[in-house]
C-alpha positions as CSV (number, residue, x, y, z in Angstrom):
1,M,-73.6,36.1,-62.0
2,R,-70.5,38.4,-62.9
3,V,-70.4,41.6,-61.0
4,V,-67.6,44.7,-61.3
5,L,-66.7,46.4,-58.0
6,D,-66.2,50.2,-57.8
7,T,-63.4,51.6,-56.0
8,D,-65.7,52.8,-53.1
9,V,-66.8,49.1,-52.3
10,L,-62.8,48.3,-51.5
11,L,-62.5,51.8,-49.8
12,D,-65.8,51.2,-47.5
13,V,-64.3,47.9,-46.3
14,A,-60.5,48.7,-45.6
15,F,-61.6,52.3,-43.9
16,G,-64.4,51.0,-42.3
17,R,-66.8,53.6,-43.4
18,E,-70.2,53.5,-41.8
19,P,-72.8,53.3,-42.6
20,F,-71.5,51.8,-45.9
21,Y,-69.3,49.2,-44.5
22,D,-71.4,46.2,-43.6
23,A,-73.2,46.2,-47.5
24,S,-69.9,46.3,-48.8
25,E,-68.0,43.8,-46.6
26,S,-71.1,41.6,-47.3
27,T,-70.1,42.2,-51.1
28,L,-66.6,41.2,-50.8
29,R,-67.5,38.1,-48.7
30,W,-69.8,37.1,-51.5
31,A,-66.9,37.8,-54.1
32,Q,-64.4,35.7,-51.6
33,G,-67.2,33.0,-51.8
34,H,-67.5,33.3,-55.5
35,P,-63.8,33.5,-56.7
36,F,-63.2,35.4,-59.8
37,S,-67.2,36.1,-60.4
38,A,-66.2,39.6,-59.4
39,A,-63.7,41.9,-60.8
40,V,-62.1,45.5,-60.2
41,A,-60.9,47.7,-63.1
42,W,-57.2,47.9,-63.3
43,H,-57.0,51.4,-62.6
44,C,-59.4,50.8,-59.4
45,I,-56.1,49.7,-57.9
46,A,-54.2,52.4,-58.6
47,N,-56.9,54.7,-57.0
48,A,-57.6,52.7,-54.4
49,I,-53.7,52.2,-53.4
50,Y,-53.2,56.1,-53.6
51,L,-55.7,56.8,-50.9
52,L,-55.0,53.8,-48.6
53,R,-51.1,54.3,-48.6
54,K,-52.1,58.1,-47.2
55,Q,-54.3,56.5,-44.3
56,I,-53.0,52.8,-43.2
57,G,-49.6,53.0,-45.0
58,G,-48.0,51.2,-48.2
59,P,-47.0,47.9,-47.3
60,E,-50.8,47.5,-45.1
61,A,-52.4,49.1,-48.4
62,R,-50.4,46.7,-50.6
63,R,-51.3,43.7,-48.3
64,Y,-55.2,44.8,-48.4
65,L,-55.2,44.7,-52.0
66,A,-53.0,41.5,-52.5
67,D,-55.6,39.5,-50.3
68,C,-58.4,41.1,-52.7
69,L,-56.9,39.9,-55.6
70,R,-56.8,36.2,-54.5
71,F,-60.1,36.4,-55.3
72,L,-61.0,39.4,-57.5
73,E,-60.5,39.5,-61.5
74,V,-59.1,42.2,-62.9
75,P,-60.4,42.4,-66.7
76,R,-58.1,42.5,-69.9
77,T,-58.6,46.1,-70.9
78,G,-56.2,48.4,-73.2
79,R,-56.5,51.0,-75.7
80,E,-60.0,50.2,-77.5
81,Q,-61.8,50.2,-74.1
82,A,-59.7,53.6,-73.1
83,Q,-61.1,55.0,-76.4
84,M,-64.5,54.0,-75.5
85,A,-64.3,55.4,-72.2
86,L,-62.9,58.8,-73.3
87,A,-65.5,59.1,-76.2
88,S,-68.4,57.9,-74.1
89,D,-71.5,60.3,-72.7
90,F,-70.1,59.5,-68.8
91,S,-69.1,62.9,-67.1
92,D,-66.4,61.3,-65.4
93,V,-63.9,59.4,-67.4
94,D,-62.8,57.0,-63.9
95,D,-66.6,55.9,-63.9
96,A,-66.7,55.3,-67.8
97,L,-63.5,53.1,-67.3
98,V,-65.2,51.1,-64.7
99,F,-68.0,50.5,-67.6
100,A,-65.3,49.4,-70.1
101,A,-64.0,47.2,-67.7
102,A,-67.5,45.7,-67.0
103,K,-68.0,45.0,-70.4
104,A,-64.5,43.5,-71.1
105,F,-65.5,41.1,-68.1
106,D,-69.2,40.8,-69.4
107,A,-70.3,41.7,-66.2
108,D,-74.1,41.1,-65.3
109,V,-74.0,44.2,-62.6
110,I,-71.6,47.1,-61.3
111,V,-71.7,47.5,-57.7
112,T,-71.1,50.9,-56.4
113,R,-72.4,53.3,-53.7
114,N,-72.5,55.9,-56.7
115,V,-74.9,54.9,-58.7
116,S,-76.0,57.9,-60.3
117,D,-72.7,58.4,-61.7
118,F,-73.3,55.6,-64.0
119,R,-76.7,56.6,-65.4
120,Q,-75.1,56.2,-69.2
121,S,-74.1,52.6,-68.2
122,T,-76.3,49.7,-70.6
123,L,-75.8,47.3,-67.6
124,P,-77.5,47.3,-64.3
125,V,-75.8,49.5,-61.6
126,M,-76.6,48.9,-57.9
127,P,-75.3,49.7,-54.5
128,P,-73.8,46.8,-52.3
129,A,-76.8,46.7,-50.1
130,E,-78.9,46.5,-53.0
131,F,-76.9,43.9,-54.4
132,I,-76.6,41.9,-51.2
133,K,-80.3,41.6,-51.1
134,H,-80.5,40.7,-55.1
135,I,-78.4,37.8,-54.5
136,Q,-80.2,36.6,-51.4
137,Q,-83.5,36.1,-53.8
């Protein structure tokens, strides 16, 4: 299974956000056990570092994301995917870019807490808790 994780999954773990932490942490643990079967969009790293450095500091934020990149892929995307995202029916370009990265990664599913933001997705979208249940079947 190939999975693209939205930024919120990374942030839920880094910030210990309840009640989301357990499912997001289990999702990252699955990704760690299946190296490079999960990915994050390039721009999600920039979004995450921006938010993380305010809360935990720049060096710790870099260390956390570097650790994640030991097992997470970053799909190759460029102008074509950006144009697709901008021309899409997604109301939020950030979500459209995640979808474009998922397509470039040939993902089977997008994992995010913000499922409703991905109504335009032609790929299955599920929250971390549902993803964990799905892979346990």
